N, C-alpha and C positions, 0 to 999 in steps of 0.2 A: 606462316606461309601466305604469299600474296599472289593472287592471279590478276593479270592485267585486264582481260575482258572476259566476263561471265555472261553467257546467253541463256535465259531460261528455256528449258525444252523438256519434252516428255520422252522418257526411256521407251524404246521399241524393242530392241533386241541386242544381244551381245554374241556376235559371230565367233569371237575368240577372246582370249585373256586380255588383249591389249586394245581392242577397239569396241565402241558401242555404236549402234545406230539409234539416233534420236530424231524427234520431230520438233522443229522450232518454228518460229514465225517466218523464217527464211526457207523453210521446207525441210526435207529430211536430210540430215547431216551425219557424217561419220566423225566420231571424236575419240580422242585418246582417253583410256581408262588408266588412271594412275595406279590404283590398287588392283594387282593382278590375281588376287584371291578370288574365291568363288562369289562372294557378294549376293548370293541368291535371295537372301532375305531383305536386301536393300534395293537391288535392281530388278523391279517388277513392272511389267507393262501395266498401265493403268486404264481401267475400262471406263471410258467417258460416255458411253451410250446410256441413255435413260431407259429404264425398264417401263413397259406399259402396265 
């Protein structure tokens, strides 16, 4: 499978089975999620804050 344009982004949330909200260099975007399964073990928000 070949995708034309792939933009690096950080997963934020998945409001429903078909879309995800991600944070990219262009800001917060809504993108299509091809796999409509749960994907809970794969789609997890990443904590980027450093602990003191």
